[in-house]
Every structure is written in C-alpha cells, then in structure tokens.
C-alpha positions in Angstrom: -43.6 -14.0 -91.7 -42.0 -16.9 -93.9 -42.7 -15.2 -97.1 -40.5 -12.1 -95.7 -37.8 -14.3 -94.9 -37.6 -16.3 -98.5 -37.8 -12.6 -99.8 -34.9 -11.3 -98.1 -32.8 -14.7 -98.7 -33.4 -14.3 -102.3 -32.4 -10.8 -102.2 -29.4 -11.0 -100.4 -28.4 -14.3 -102.4 -29.1 -11.9 -105.9 -27.3 -9.5 -104.9 -24.5 -11.6 -103.8 -24.5 -13.5 -107.1 -24.1 -9.9 -108.9 -21.1 -8.8 -106.9 -19.5 -12.2 -107.6 -19.9 -12.0 -111.1 -19.0 -8.4 -111.2 -15.8 -9.5 -109.6 -15.0 -12.5 -111.8 -15.4 -10.3 -114.8 -13.4 -7.6 -113.5 -10.5 -9.8 -112.8 -10.7 -11.4 -116.3 -10.8 -8.4 -118.3 -7.6 -7.2 -116.2 -6.0 -10.4 -117.4 -6.8 -10.4 -120.6 -5.7 -7.0 -122.0 -8.4 -4.9 -120.9 -6.2 -2.6 -119.1 -4.6 -1.6 -122.5 -4.6 2.3 -121.6 -4.5 3.1 -125.6 -7.2 1.2 -127.1 -9.1 3.6 -128.0 -6.3 5.4 -130.0 -5.9 5.2 -133.7 -2.6 3.6 -134.7 -0.4 5.7 -137.1 -0.8 5.4 -140.6 3.0 5.3 -141.7 1.7 5.8 -145.2 -0.5 8.7 -144.9 2.0 10.1 -142.5 4.8 10.2 -145.0 2.5 11.2 -147.8 1.3 14.4 -145.9 2.5 14.8 -142.2 0.6 18.3 -142.0 -2.8 17.1 -142.8 -2.2 14.9 -139.6 -1.5 17.7 -137.5 -3.2 18.1 -134.1 -4.5 14.7 -134.2 -3.5 11.8 -131.6 -2.1 8.5 -132.8 -0.3 5.5 -130.9 2.9 4.2 -132.1 4.3 1.0 -131.1 7.7 -0.2 -131.8 11.5 -0.6 -130.3 13.7 2.5 -129.6 16.2 2.6 -132.4 18.4 5.4 -131.1 18.0 8.6 -129.5 18.8 11.2 -132.0 19.2 14.5 -130.0 19.2 15.7 -126.4 18.4 18.9 -125.0 18.4 19.1 -121.1 16.3 21.9 -121.1 13.5 20.6 -123.6 13.7 16.9 -123.8 15.0 14.6 -126.8 14.1 12.9 -130.1 14.4 9.2 -130.2 13.8 7.1 -133.2 11.1 4.7 -133.4 11.1 1.1 -135.3 7.6 0.4 -135.7 6.1 -2.9 -135.2 4.8 -4.5 -138.6 6.0 -6.5 -141.6 8.1 -3.5 -143.2 10.7 -1.5 -141.9 9.1 1.8 -140.5 10.7 4.3 -138.4 9.6 7.5 -137.3 11.2 10.1 -134.8 9.2 11.2 -131.5 10.1 14.1 -129.4 10.0 12.9 -125.7 9.6 16.2 -123.3 11.3 16.5 -120.3 8.2 15.7 -118.4 9.2 12.0 -119.3 13.0 12.5 -118.1 12.5 10.4 -115.2 12.3 7.3 -117.8 15.0 6.1 -118.7 14.3 5.0 -122.4 17.1 2.8 -123.7 17.9 1.1 -127.4 15.6 -1.8 -128.3 13.2 -1.5 -125.3 9.7 -1.9 -126.6 7.0 0.9 -126.1 3.8 2.1 -126.7 3.8 5.9 -127.6 0.7 8.2 -127.5 1.6 10.7 -130.1 0.3 14.2 -131.1 1.2 15.2 -134.5 2.5 18.7 -134.4 3.7 21.4 -136.9 5.5 20.0 -139.8 4.5 16.7 -138.7 6.6 16.4 -135.7 5.5 13.6 -133.3 5.2 14.8 -129.6 5.0 12.3 -127.0 2.1 12.7 -124.7 2.2 9.3 -122.5 4.5 6.3 -122.9 4.3 2.9 -121.4 6.8 0.1 -121.8 5.7 -3.4 -123.1 
C-alpha cells in the first residue's frame, strides 16, 4: 500500500514538473521571437531578383523594410507600394498589395515584414503583411 502511494506521488510530481517546464518553455519562446510567422520563409535575394526575376517566378520570399511610397492605387484591384529593404545598401522593390489587405492602412516610413510571391515578369505580390 505504501509503495502504491509513493508511485502515485512520483507520477503526479513528474507529470506536474513536465507541464511546468512546457509552460515556461512556451512562454520563453514567445517572448524571444519564437512568434516570427515568416521564420521559415527565405528572404528575397535582391541581386538574384534584379538579375533574372523571371527565374524566381512562383517562389515565395519575405521582404523586410519600410514603405517608401504608394506608387499606384486601383480601387478594384489594390495598390503598388515601394519598399526600402533593410540592409547596408539602398535597395528598393515594388510590391503589389491586393484588396484583401485594404483594411490595413499602409503609411510611408512604416516598417513591415511582407511575404511575397514572385509572379510573371517579376512582379511581387503580397501574400501576408506584418507590421514591425
């Protein structure tokens, strides 16, 4: 009987300790950038994009930078924005933002992480946006 009580206490303690460790680990991951939803998406290689954008067609990348300007707007389709990429060199790309993101008020100098898909003729289409 005493052996069963010890076994039960040990099992409950082990289970409680495991749950506590999982909770603390989850909290630490969420506070240290584990919530980066684009962490598995490759950044756009600007040099490759300039050299042959059509070769990248169909692929998905992330673009990180600040909005420079709104280039064009069509109420039925969406708008083009220019994005200054983060980095040492001044590199800018144009991104088409479709109407599905019309509720997001994109303003000049705001910093975004954008998941883009390279379309025909190298046009970058926003798939997801996240303000940083």
